All heavy atoms as a GROMACS GRO file, in nm:
protein
  491
    1MET      N    1   0.060  -1.417  -3.184
    1MET     CA    2  -0.007  -1.308  -3.111
    1MET      C    3   0.019  -1.177  -3.191
    1MET      O    4   0.127  -1.152  -3.237
    1MET     CB    5   0.057  -1.294  -2.971
    1MET     CG    6  -0.004  -1.179  -2.893
    1MET     SD    7   0.064  -1.158  -2.730
    1MET     CE    8   0.037  -1.315  -2.656
    2THR      N    9  -0.090  -1.105  -3.203
    2THR     CA   10  -0.080  -0.984  -3.282
    2THR      C   11  -0.024  -0.871  -3.195
    2THR      O   12  -0.022  -0.880  -3.070
    2THR     CB   13  -0.219  -0.936  -3.336
    2THR    OG1   14  -0.302  -0.903  -3.225
    2THR    CG2   15  -0.283  -1.047  -3.418
    3LEU      N   16   0.016  -0.763  -3.260
    3LEU     CA   17   0.064  -0.649  -3.184
    3LEU      C   18  -0.047  -0.591  -3.094
    3LEU      O   19  -0.021  -0.554  -2.980
    3LEU     CB   20   0.113  -0.537  -3.283
    3LEU     CG   21   0.159  -0.413  -3.222
    3LEU    CD1   22   0.273  -0.435  -3.126
    3LEU    CD2   23   0.207  -0.311  -3.328
    4GLU      N   24  -0.166  -0.589  -3.145
    4GLU     CA   25  -0.277  -0.535  -3.066
    4GLU      C   26  -0.303  -0.619  -2.939
    4GLU      O   27  -0.320  -0.569  -2.830
    4GLU     CB   28  -0.406  -0.534  -3.153
    4GLU     CG   29  -0.526  -0.475  -3.075
    4GLU     CD   30  -0.651  -0.470  -3.160
    4GLU    OE1   31  -0.646  -0.513  -3.277
    4GLU    OE2   32  -0.748  -0.415  -3.112
    5GLN      N   33  -0.291  -0.750  -2.951
    5GLN     CA   34  -0.310  -0.835  -2.835
    5GLN      C   35  -0.199  -0.814  -2.730
    5GLN      O   36  -0.222  -0.807  -2.612
    5GLN     CB   37  -0.312  -0.983  -2.879
    5GLN     CG   38  -0.434  -1.024  -2.954
    5GLN     CD   39  -0.421  -1.168  -3.013
    5GLN    OE1   40  -0.312  -1.206  -3.055
    5GLN    NE2   41  -0.532  -1.235  -3.021
    6GLU      N   42  -0.071  -0.798  -2.779
    6GLU     CA   43   0.038  -0.772  -2.697
    6GLU      C   44   0.020  -0.642  -2.621
    6GLU      O   45   0.048  -0.633  -2.501
    6GLU     CB   46   0.170  -0.768  -2.771
    6GLU     CG   47   0.294  -0.741  -2.695
    6GLU     CD   48   0.328  -0.849  -2.590
    6GLU    OE1   49   0.291  -0.963  -2.602
    6GLU    OE2   50   0.392  -0.812  -2.488
    7LEU      N   51  -0.020  -0.537  -2.692
    7LEU     CA   52  -0.042  -0.406  -2.630
    7LEU      C   53  -0.155  -0.413  -2.526
    7LEU      O   54  -0.145  -0.353  -2.422
    7LEU     CB   55  -0.076  -0.302  -2.736
    7LEU     CG   56   0.044  -0.268  -2.826
    7LEU    CD1   57  -0.006  -0.172  -2.932
    7LEU    CD2   58   0.161  -0.208  -2.751
    8ASN      N   59  -0.258  -0.491  -2.554
    8ASN     CA   60  -0.370  -0.505  -2.454
    8ASN      C   61  -0.320  -0.573  -2.329
    8ASN      O   62  -0.357  -0.536  -2.219
    8ASN     CB   63  -0.488  -0.588  -2.514
    8ASN     CG   64  -0.570  -0.499  -2.605
    8ASN    OD1   65  -0.579  -0.378  -2.587
    8ASN    ND2   66  -0.634  -0.560  -2.706
    9ILE      N   67  -0.236  -0.672  -2.347
    9ILE     CA   68  -0.184  -0.750  -2.227
    9ILE      C   69  -0.099  -0.649  -2.144
    9ILE      O   70  -0.110  -0.645  -2.022
    9ILE     CB   71  -0.101  -0.870  -2.271
    9ILE    CG1   72  -0.192  -0.974  -2.330
    9ILE    CG2   73  -0.015  -0.923  -2.156
    9ILE    CD1   74  -0.123  -1.092  -2.396
   10ARG      N   75  -0.009  -0.576  -2.212
   10ARG     CA   76   0.073  -0.480  -2.134
   10ARG      C   77  -0.010  -0.370  -2.072
   10ARG      O   78   0.020  -0.335  -1.953
   10ARG     CB   79   0.171  -0.415  -2.234
   10ARG     CG   80   0.282  -0.507  -2.279
   10ARG     CD   81   0.379  -0.443  -2.372
   10ARG     NE   82   0.474  -0.536  -2.425
   10ARG     CZ   83   0.589  -0.506  -2.481
   10ARG    NH1   84   0.615  -0.377  -2.502
   10ARG    NH2   85   0.666  -0.596  -2.534
   11TYR      N   86  -0.112  -0.325  -2.136
   11TYR     CA   87  -0.203  -0.224  -2.080
   11TYR      C   88  -0.268  -0.278  -1.950
   11TYR      O   89  -0.269  -0.210  -1.847
   11TYR     CB   90  -0.307  -0.182  -2.181
   11TYR     CG   91  -0.408  -0.087  -2.131
   11TYR    CD1   92  -0.380   0.043  -2.111
   11TYR    CD2   93  -0.536  -0.128  -2.097
   11TYR    CE1   94  -0.470   0.139  -2.060
   11TYR    CE2   95  -0.631  -0.044  -2.046
   11TYR     CZ   96  -0.601   0.088  -2.032
   11TYR     OH   97  -0.694   0.180  -1.983
   12LYS      N   98  -0.320  -0.400  -1.957
   12LYS     CA   99  -0.382  -0.461  -1.842
   12LYS      C  100  -0.290  -0.478  -1.727
   12LYS      O  101  -0.322  -0.454  -1.610
   12LYS     CB  102  -0.452  -0.590  -1.876
   12LYS     CG  103  -0.577  -0.571  -1.963
   12LYS     CD  104  -0.636  -0.704  -2.010
   12LYS     CE  105  -0.757  -0.677  -2.101
   12LYS     NZ  106  -0.816  -0.801  -2.150
   13LYS      N  107  -0.163  -0.524  -1.756
   13LYS     CA  108  -0.064  -0.540  -1.652
   13LYS      C  109  -0.032  -0.406  -1.584
   13LYS      O  110  -0.012  -0.392  -1.459
   13LYS     CB  111   0.064  -0.602  -1.706
   13LYS     CG  112   0.046  -0.749  -1.733
   13LYS     CD  113   0.181  -0.807  -1.791
   13LYS     CE  114   0.164  -0.957  -1.818
   13LYS     NZ  115   0.286  -1.016  -1.872
   14GLY      N  116  -0.021  -0.304  -1.665
   14GLY     CA  117   0.007  -0.166  -1.619
   14GLY      C  118  -0.108  -0.122  -1.529
   14GLY      O  119  -0.085  -0.059  -1.419
   15LEU      N  120  -0.231  -0.143  -1.562
   15LEU     CA  121  -0.345  -0.108  -1.477
   15LEU      C  122  -0.342  -0.184  -1.346
   15LEU      O  123  -0.360  -0.118  -1.238
   15LEU     CB  124  -0.478  -0.140  -1.547
   15LEU     CG  125  -0.522  -0.048  -1.657
   15LEU    CD1  126  -0.654  -0.098  -1.720
   15LEU    CD2  127  -0.548   0.091  -1.605
   16GLU      N  128  -0.317  -0.314  -1.351
   16GLU     CA  129  -0.310  -0.393  -1.228
   16GLU      C  130  -0.199  -0.338  -1.134
   16GLU      O  131  -0.217  -0.329  -1.014
   16GLU     CB  132  -0.281  -0.538  -1.267
   16GLU     CG  133  -0.401  -0.608  -1.327
   16GLU     CD  134  -0.369  -0.741  -1.390
   16GLU    OE1  135  -0.261  -0.797  -1.359
   16GLU    OE2  136  -0.455  -0.797  -1.459
   17LYS      N  137  -0.079  -0.308  -1.195
   17LYS     CA  138   0.030  -0.254  -1.114
   17LYS      C  139  -0.009  -0.117  -1.048
   17LYS      O  140   0.017  -0.102  -0.932
   17LYS     CB  141   0.156  -0.240  -1.200
   17LYS     CG  142   0.271  -0.192  -1.127
   17LYS     CD  143   0.394  -0.174  -1.219
   17LYS     CE  144   0.511  -0.119  -1.140
   17LYS     NZ  145   0.626  -0.086  -1.227
   18GLY      N  146  -0.071  -0.036  -1.128
   18GLY     CA  147  -0.117   0.091  -1.073
   18GLY      C  148  -0.216   0.077  -0.956
   18GLY      O  149  -0.209   0.149  -0.860
   19ARG      N  150  -0.307  -0.010  -0.977
   19ARG     CA  151  -0.411  -0.036  -0.873
   19ARG      C  152  -0.343  -0.089  -0.748
   19ARG      O  153  -0.377  -0.050  -0.635
   19ARG     CB  154  -0.516  -0.131  -0.925
   19ARG     CG  155  -0.607  -0.071  -1.020
   19ARG     CD  156  -0.715  -0.166  -1.070
   19ARG     NE  157  -0.795  -0.100  -1.170
   19ARG     CZ  158  -0.840  -0.161  -1.276
   19ARG    NH1  159  -0.814  -0.287  -1.303
   19ARG    NH2  160  -0.919  -0.094  -1.366
   20ALA      N  161  -0.248  -0.182  -0.761
   20ALA     CA  162  -0.176  -0.238  -0.643
   20ALA      C  163  -0.098  -0.131  -0.568
   20ALA      O  164  -0.097  -0.121  -0.446
   20ALA     CB  165  -0.083  -0.347  -0.690
   21GLU      N  166  -0.035  -0.040  -0.645
   21GLU     CA  167   0.039   0.066  -0.583
   21GLU      C  168  -0.054   0.164  -0.506
   21GLU      O  169  -0.026   0.203  -0.394
   21GLU     CB  170   0.121   0.152  -0.687
   21GLU     CG  171   0.236   0.076  -0.745
   21GLU     CD  172   0.304   0.141  -0.857
   21GLU    OE1  173   0.262   0.252  -0.898
   21GLU    OE2  174   0.402   0.083  -0.917
   22THR      N  175  -0.172   0.184  -0.567
   22THR     CA  176  -0.268   0.270  -0.501
   22THR      C  177  -0.318   0.210  -0.373
   22THR      O  178  -0.332   0.279  -0.272
   22THR     CB  179  -0.385   0.303  -0.597
   22THR    OG1  180  -0.339   0.367  -0.714
   22THR    CG2  181  -0.493   0.389  -0.531
   23ARG      N  182  -0.344   0.082  -0.375
   23ARG     CA  183  -0.393   0.007  -0.254
   23ARG      C  184  -0.282   0.022  -0.145
   23ARG      O  185  -0.315   0.038  -0.027
   23ARG     CB  186  -0.425  -0.137  -0.283
   23ARG     CG  187  -0.558  -0.154  -0.350
   23ARG     CD  188  -0.601  -0.299  -0.353
   23ARG     NE  189  -0.509  -0.383  -0.432
   23ARG     CZ  190  -0.517  -0.398  -0.565
   23ARG    NH1  191  -0.616  -0.343  -0.632
   23ARG    NH2  192  -0.431  -0.477  -0.631
   24GLY      N  193  -0.158   0.007  -0.182
   24GLY     CA  194  -0.046   0.021  -0.087
   24GLY      C  195  -0.043   0.156  -0.028
   24GLY      O  196  -0.021   0.174   0.092
   25GLU      N  197  -0.060   0.259  -0.112
   25GLU     CA  198  -0.057   0.395  -0.062
   25GLU      C  199  -0.172   0.426   0.031
   25GLU      O  200  -0.155   0.495   0.129
   25GLU     CB  201  -0.060   0.495  -0.186
   25GLU     CG  202   0.070   0.490  -0.270
   25GLU     CD  203   0.050   0.560  -0.399
   25GLU    OE1  204  -0.055   0.618  -0.426
   25GLU    OE2  205   0.153   0.562  -0.479
   26GLU      N  206  -0.288   0.364   0.003
   26GLU     CA  207  -0.405   0.383   0.089
   26GLU      C  208  -0.380   0.318   0.225
   26GLU      O  209  -0.419   0.374   0.325
   26GLU     CB  210  -0.531   0.326   0.023
   26GLU     CG  211  -0.577   0.405  -0.096
   26GLU     CD  212  -0.686   0.331  -0.178
   26GLU    OE1  213  -0.723   0.219  -0.156
   26GLU    OE2  214  -0.741   0.403  -0.265
   27LYS      N  215  -0.317   0.200   0.227
   27LYS     CA  216  -0.285   0.135   0.350
   27LYS      C  217  -0.191   0.216   0.434
   27LYS      O  218  -0.212   0.227   0.556
   27LYS     CB  219  -0.227  -0.002   0.327
   27LYS     CG  220  -0.324  -0.107   0.284
   27LYS     CD  221  -0.252  -0.240   0.270
   27LYS     CE  222  -0.347  -0.353   0.227
   27LYS     NZ  223  -0.280  -0.482   0.222
   28VAL      N  224  -0.092   0.277   0.371
   28VAL     CA  225   0.002   0.361   0.446
   28VAL      C  226  -0.071   0.484   0.500
   28VAL      O  227  -0.050   0.524   0.615
   28VAL     CB  228   0.116   0.404   0.353
   28VAL    CG1  229   0.199   0.516   0.414
   28VAL    CG2  230   0.202   0.286   0.318
   29ALA      N  231  -0.161   0.543   0.423
   29ALA     CA  232  -0.240   0.662   0.473
   29ALA      C  233  -0.321   0.619   0.593
   29ALA      O  234  -0.329   0.697   0.690
   29ALA     CB  235  -0.329   0.718   0.358
   30VAL      N  236  -0.388   0.509   0.588
   30VAL     CA  237  -0.471   0.458   0.701
   30VAL      C  238  -0.384   0.437   0.822
   30VAL      O  239  -0.415   0.474   0.933
   30VAL     CB  240  -0.546   0.328   0.665
   30VAL    CG1  241  -0.609   0.267   0.782
   30VAL    CG2  242  -0.653   0.362   0.552
   31ALA      N  243  -0.263   0.373   0.800
   31ALA     CA  244  -0.174   0.346   0.909
   31ALA      C  245  -0.128   0.479   0.977
   31ALA      O  246  -0.117   0.485   1.098
   31ALA     CB  247  -0.049   0.266   0.861
   32ARG      N  248  -0.099   0.579   0.900
   32ARG     CA  249  -0.066   0.712   0.950
   32ARG      C  250  -0.173   0.766   1.040
   32ARG      O  251  -0.150   0.822   1.147
   32ARG     CB  252  -0.030   0.808   0.838
   32ARG     CG  253   0.107   0.788   0.781
   32ARG     CD  254   0.145   0.904   0.690
   32ARG     NE  255   0.279   0.885   0.646
   32ARG     CZ  256   0.313   0.868   0.517
   32ARG    NH1  257   0.225   0.865   0.420
   32ARG    NH2  258   0.441   0.846   0.481
   33ARG      N  259  -0.300   0.757   0.992
   33ARG     CA  260  -0.414   0.808   1.073
   33ARG      C  261  -0.425   0.726   1.200
   33ARG      O  262  -0.455   0.789   1.305
   33ARG     CB  263  -0.536   0.800   0.992
   33ARG     CG  264  -0.543   0.902   0.877
   33ARG     CD  265  -0.686   0.924   0.820
   33ARG     NE  266  -0.738   0.808   0.762
   33ARG     CZ  267  -0.724   0.765   0.633
   33ARG    NH1  268  -0.648   0.844   0.559
   33ARG    NH2  269  -0.783   0.663   0.593
   34MET      N  270  -0.405   0.600   1.193
   34MET     CA  271  -0.414   0.516   1.310
   34MET      C  272  -0.304   0.550   1.413
   34MET      O  273  -0.328   0.558   1.534
   34MET     CB  274  -0.402   0.367   1.276
   34MET     CG  275  -0.520   0.318   1.189
   34MET     SD  276  -0.492   0.158   1.114
   34MET     CE  277  -0.577   0.056   1.231
   35LEU      N  278  -0.182   0.576   1.362
   35LEU     CA  279  -0.073   0.621   1.450
   35LEU      C  280  -0.108   0.749   1.514
   35LEU      O  281  -0.085   0.773   1.638
   35LEU     CB  282   0.057   0.629   1.371
   35LEU     CG  283   0.126   0.500   1.343
   35LEU    CD1  284   0.236   0.526   1.238
   35LEU    CD2  285   0.188   0.441   1.464
   36ALA      N  286  -0.167   0.840   1.437
   36ALA     CA  287  -0.202   0.976   1.493
   36ALA      C  288  -0.306   0.962   1.604
   36ALA      O  289  -0.315   1.040   1.697
   36ALA     CB  290  -0.255   1.066   1.381
   37LYS      N  291  -0.391   0.862   1.591
   37LYS     CA  292  -0.499   0.839   1.693
   37LYS      C  293  -0.442   0.760   1.815
   37LYS      O  294  -0.520   0.736   1.911
   37LYS     CB  295  -0.612   0.757   1.632
   37LYS     CG  296  -0.684   0.841   1.529
   37LYS     CD  297  -0.827   0.853   1.570
   37LYS     CE  298  -0.897   0.930   1.462
   37LYS     NZ  299  -0.989   1.030   1.515
   38GLY      N  300  -0.315   0.720   1.810
   38GLY     CA  301  -0.253   0.650   1.923
   38GLY      C  302  -0.279   0.502   1.927
   38GLY      O  303  -0.251   0.440   2.034
   39MET      N  304  -0.315   0.440   1.816
   39MET     CA  305  -0.332   0.296   1.814
   39MET      C  306  -0.197   0.227   1.827
   39MET      O  307  -0.094   0.282   1.788
   39MET     CB  308  -0.399   0.250   1.688
   39MET     CG  309  -0.546   0.298   1.681
   39MET     SD  310  -0.631   0.242   1.540
   39MET     CE  311  -0.659   0.071   1.577
   40SER      N  312  -0.192   0.110   1.879
   40SER     CA  313  -0.070   0.033   1.893
   40SER      C  314  -0.014  -0.017   1.765
   40SER      O  315  -0.091  -0.038   1.671
   40SER     CB  316  -0.094  -0.085   1.993
   40SER     OG  317  -0.167  -0.188   1.934
   41ILE      N  318   0.110  -0.043   1.763
   41ILE     CA  319   0.175  -0.094   1.640
   41ILE      C  320   0.114  -0.229   1.608
   41ILE      O  321   0.083  -0.256   1.492
   41ILE     CB  322   0.326  -0.107   1.665
   41ILE    CG1  323   0.392   0.027   1.702
   41ILE    CG2  324   0.396  -0.167   1.539
   41ILE    CD1  325   0.385   0.134   1.594
   42ALA      N  326   0.095  -0.313   1.704
   42ALA     CA  327   0.035  -0.448   1.681
   42ALA      C  328  -0.103  -0.442   1.618
   42ALA      O  329  -0.132  -0.516   1.523
   42ALA     CB  330   0.031  -0.524   1.811
   43GLU      N  331  -0.187  -0.345   1.661
   43GLU     CA  332  -0.316  -0.328   1.603
   43GLU      C  333  -0.312  -0.284   1.461
   43GLU      O  334  -0.378  -0.336   1.370
   43GLU     CB  335  -0.398  -0.228   1.685
   43GLU     CG  336  -0.446  -0.276   1.821
   43GLU     CD  337  -0.515  -0.168   1.896
   43GLU    OE1  338  -0.467  -0.054   1.910
   43GLU    OE2  339  -0.622  -0.199   1.947
   44ILE      N  340  -0.221  -0.188   1.431
   44ILE     CA  341  -0.206  -0.139   1.300
   44ILE      C  342  -0.154  -0.244   1.203
   44ILE      O  343  -0.208  -0.256   1.094
   44ILE     CB  344  -0.112  -0.014   1.302
   44ILE    CG1  345  -0.174   0.098   1.380
   44ILE    CG2  346  -0.080   0.033   1.159
   44ILE    CD1  347  -0.081   0.212   1.407
   45VAL      N  348  -0.059  -0.322   1.248
   45VAL     CA  349  -0.008  -0.434   1.168
   45VAL      C  350  -0.117  -0.529   1.135
   45VAL      O  351  -0.140  -0.572   1.020
   45VAL     CB  352   0.109  -0.504   1.235
   45VAL    CG1  353   0.141  -0.632   1.169
   45VAL    CG2  354   0.229  -0.408   1.238
   46GLU      N  355  -0.195  -0.564   1.236
   46GLU     CA  356  -0.305  -0.663   1.218
   46GLU      C  357  -0.416  -0.612   1.120
   46GLU      O  358  -0.462  -0.684   1.034
   46GLU     CB  359  -0.371  -0.695   1.353
   46GLU     CG  360  -0.487  -0.789   1.342
   46GLU     CD  361  -0.552  -0.817   1.479
   46GLU    OE1  362  -0.491  -0.781   1.582
   46GLU    OE2  363  -0.657  -0.872   1.474
   47LEU      N  364  -0.448  -0.484   1.132
   47LEU     CA  365  -0.562  -0.428   1.059
   47LEU      C  366  -0.526  -0.390   0.918
   47LEU      O  367  -0.611  -0.388   0.826
   47LEU     CB  368  -0.624  -0.309   1.136
   47LEU     CG  369  -0.689  -0.349   1.269
   47LEU    CD1  370  -0.732  -0.225   1.343
   47LEU    CD2  371  -0.810  -0.447   1.252
   48THR      N  372  -0.402  -0.348   0.895
   48THR     CA  373  -0.363  -0.300   0.766
   48THR      C  374  -0.283  -0.402   0.680
   48THR      O  375  -0.264  -0.378   0.563
   48THR     CB  376  -0.278  -0.170   0.772
   48THR    OG1  377  -0.155  -0.201   0.844
   48THR    CG2  378  -0.354  -0.059   0.843
   49ALA      N  379  -0.232  -0.502   0.749
   49ALA     CA  380  -0.140  -0.599   0.684
   49ALA      C  381  -0.012  -0.538   0.634
   49ALA      O  382   0.048  -0.586   0.538
   49ALA     CB  383  -0.212  -0.672   0.574
   50ILE      N  384   0.024  -0.428   0.698
   50ILE     CA  385   0.159  -0.367   0.667
   50ILE      C  386   0.257  -0.427   0.767
   50ILE      O  387   0.221  -0.453   0.886
   50ILE     CB  388   0.149  -0.215   0.684
   50ILE    CG1  389   0.057  -0.152   0.577
   50ILE    CG2  390   0.284  -0.149   0.671
   50ILE    CD1  391   0.025  -0.009   0.594
   51SER      N  392   0.382  -0.445   0.728
   51SER     CA  393   0.483  -0.502   0.817
   51SER      C  394   0.503  -0.414   0.936
   51SER      O  395   0.492  -0.286   0.921
   51SER     CB  396   0.614  -0.530   0.740
   51SER     OG  397   0.676  -0.406   0.714
   52GLU      N  398   0.549  -0.471   1.046
   52GLU     CA  399   0.582  -0.394   1.166
   52GLU      C  400   0.693  -0.296   1.139
   52GLU      O  401   0.688  -0.180   1.184
   52GLU     CB  402   0.616  -0.491   1.275
   52GLU     CG  403   0.652  -0.423   1.407
   52GLU     CD  404   0.678  -0.515   1.520
   52GLU    OE1  405   0.653  -0.637   1.507
   52GLU    OE2  406   0.728  -0.466   1.627
   53ALA      N  407   0.792  -0.337   1.059
   53ALA     CA  408   0.898  -0.248   1.029
   53ALA      C  409   0.855  -0.125   0.952
   53ALA      O  410   0.900  -0.013   0.980
   53ALA     CB  411   1.006  -0.321   0.946
   54GLU      N  412   0.759  -0.144   0.861
   54GLU     CA  413   0.713  -0.029   0.781
   54GLU      C  414   0.631   0.062   0.873
   54GLU      O  415   0.642   0.184   0.862
   54GLU     CB  416   0.626  -0.076   0.670
   54GLU     CG  417   0.586   0.031   0.572
   54GLU     CD  418   0.522  -0.013   0.443
   54GLU    OE1  419   0.504  -0.133   0.425
   54GLU    OE2  420   0.482   0.069   0.366
   55VAL      N  421   0.552   0.005   0.970
   55VAL     CA  422   0.472   0.094   1.055
   55VAL      C  423   0.571   0.168   1.150
   55VAL      O  424   0.546   0.289   1.173
   55VAL     CB  425   0.372   0.009   1.140
   55VAL    CG1  426   0.304   0.091   1.240
   55VAL    CG2  427   0.269  -0.063   1.048
   56LEU      N  428   0.670   0.104   1.194
   56LEU     CA  429   0.769   0.174   1.281
   56LEU      C  430   0.838   0.284   1.203
   56LEU      O  431   0.863   0.393   1.256
   56LEU     CB  432   0.875   0.074   1.334
   56LEU     CG  433   0.822  -0.020   1.440
   56LEU    CD1  434   0.927  -0.130   1.471
   56LEU    CD2  435   0.787   0.049   1.565
   57GLY      N  436   0.865   0.263   1.072
   57GLY     CA  437   0.924   0.364   0.988
   57GLY      C  438   0.828   0.487   0.978
   57GLY      O  439   0.875   0.597   0.980
   58LEU      N  440   0.703   0.456   0.959
   58LEU     CA  441   0.602   0.562   0.947
   58LEU      C  442   0.597   0.644   1.076
   58LEU      O  443   0.587   0.766   1.077
   58LEU     CB  444   0.462   0.505   0.911
   58LEU     CG  445   0.444   0.442   0.779
   58LEU    CD1  446   0.308   0.376   0.770
   58LEU    CD2  447   0.452   0.555   0.674
   59GLN      N  448   0.606   0.570   1.185
   59GLN     CA  449   0.603   0.635   1.316
   59GLN      C  450   0.722   0.731   1.333
   59GLN      O  451   0.705   0.841   1.383
   59GLN     CB  452   0.604   0.525   1.427
   59GLN     CG  453   0.591   0.584   1.563
   59GLN     CD  454   0.583   0.477   1.673
   59GLN    OE1  455   0.672   0.382   1.666
   59GLN    NE2  456   0.494   0.482   1.766
   60LYS      N  457   0.836   0.689   1.291
   60LYS     CA  458   0.956   0.775   1.298
   60LYS      C  459   0.943   0.899   1.211
   60LYS      O  460   0.982   1.005   1.248
   60LYS     CB  461   1.080   0.699   1.260
   60LYS     CG  462   1.128   0.600   1.363
   60LYS     CD  463   1.256   0.529   1.327
   60LYS     CE  464   1.289   0.428   1.432
   60LYS     NZ  465   1.413   0.354   1.399
   61GLU      N  466   0.881   0.873   1.090
   61GLU     CA  467   0.859   0.988   0.998
   61GLU      C  468   0.768   1.095   1.058
   61GLU      O  469   0.784   1.213   1.036
   61GLU     CB  470   0.796   0.942   0.872
   61GLU     CG  471   0.888   0.868   0.774
   61GLU     CD  472   0.811   0.813   0.652
   61GLU    OE1  473   0.700   0.861   0.627
   61GLU    OE2  474   0.866   0.735   0.579
   62MET      N  475   0.673   1.049   1.138
   62MET     CA  476   0.575   1.140   1.191
   62MET      C  477   0.620   1.216   1.313
   62MET      O  478   0.558   1.316   1.350
   62MET     CB  479   0.446   1.064   1.223
   62MET     CG  480   0.377   1.000   1.105
   62MET     SD  481   0.234   0.902   1.147
   62MET     CE  482   0.124   1.014   1.224
   63GLN      N  483   0.734   1.171   1.371
   63GLN     CA  484   0.784   1.242   1.490
   63GLN      C  485   0.865   1.362   1.456
   63GLN      O  486   0.914   1.390   1.360
   63GLN     CB  487   0.864   1.145   1.572
   63GLN     CG  488   0.780   1.039   1.635
   63GLN     CD  489   0.864   0.934   1.710
   63GLN    OE1  490   0.983   0.937   1.704
   63GLN    NE2  491   0.796   0.852   1.785
   0.00000   0.00000   0.00000
Protein backbone atom coordinates (compact mmCIF):
# COMPACT_ATOMS: atom_id res chain seq x y z
CA MET A 1 0.00 0.00 0.00
CA THR A 2 1.32 3.40 -0.90
CA LEU A 3 1.42 6.38 1.40
CA GLU A 4 -1.22 8.10 -0.73
CA GLN A 5 -3.58 5.13 -0.38
CA GLU A 6 -3.05 5.06 3.39
CA LEU A 7 -3.77 8.79 3.65
CA ASN A 8 -6.94 8.39 1.56
CA ILE A 9 -8.16 5.62 3.87
CA ARG A 10 -7.49 7.73 6.96
CA TYR A 11 -9.19 10.74 5.35
CA LYS A 12 -12.33 8.70 4.55
CA LYS A 13 -12.44 7.28 8.08
CA GLY A 14 -12.17 10.80 9.47
CA LEU A 15 -15.04 11.98 7.29
CA GLU A 16 -17.20 9.06 8.37
CA LYS A 17 -16.45 9.74 12.03
CA GLY A 18 -17.28 13.42 11.62
CA ARG A 19 -20.55 12.64 9.90
CA ALA A 20 -21.53 10.18 12.63
CA GLU A 21 -20.79 12.77 15.32
CA THR A 22 -22.88 15.34 13.46
CA ARG A 23 -25.81 12.92 13.19
CA GLY A 24 -25.57 12.30 16.94
CA GLU A 25 -25.55 16.02 17.67
CA GLU A 26 -28.58 16.49 15.41
CA LYS A 27 -30.47 13.77 17.26
CA VAL A 28 -29.70 15.46 20.57
CA ALA A 29 -30.91 18.81 19.22
CA VAL A 30 -34.14 17.20 18.04
CA ALA A 31 -34.61 15.50 21.41
CA ARG A 32 -34.18 18.86 23.17
CA ARG A 33 -36.86 20.41 20.97
CA MET A 34 -39.16 17.47 21.64
CA LEU A 35 -38.64 17.85 25.39
CA ALA A 36 -39.37 21.56 25.12
CA LYS A 37 -42.67 20.71 23.39
CA GLY A 38 -43.59 18.37 26.24
CA MET A 39 -43.28 15.05 24.45
CA SER A 40 -42.90 11.97 26.61
CA ILE A 41 -39.55 10.32 27.22
CA ALA A 42 -40.80 7.11 25.61
CA GLU A 43 -41.81 8.93 22.42
CA ILE A 44 -38.47 10.70 22.20
CA VAL A 45 -36.55 7.46 22.69
CA GLU A 46 -38.63 5.76 20.01
CA LEU A 47 -38.35 8.55 17.45
CA THR A 48 -34.71 9.55 17.93
CA ALA A 49 -33.14 6.20 18.87
CA ILE A 50 -31.37 7.94 21.76
CA SER A 51 -31.18 5.97 25.00
CA GLU A 52 -33.63 6.72 27.77
CA ALA A 53 -30.76 7.61 30.09
CA GLU A 54 -29.44 10.18 27.63
CA VAL A 55 -32.88 11.74 27.18
CA LEU A 56 -33.31 11.93 30.95
CA GLY A 57 -29.89 13.62 31.15
CA LEU A 58 -30.97 16.16 28.56
CA GLN A 59 -34.15 16.77 30.50
CA LYS A 60 -32.14 17.48 33.67
CA GLU A 61 -29.85 19.85 31.74
CA MET A 62 -32.83 21.81 30.51
CA GLN A 63 -34.32 22.35 33.97
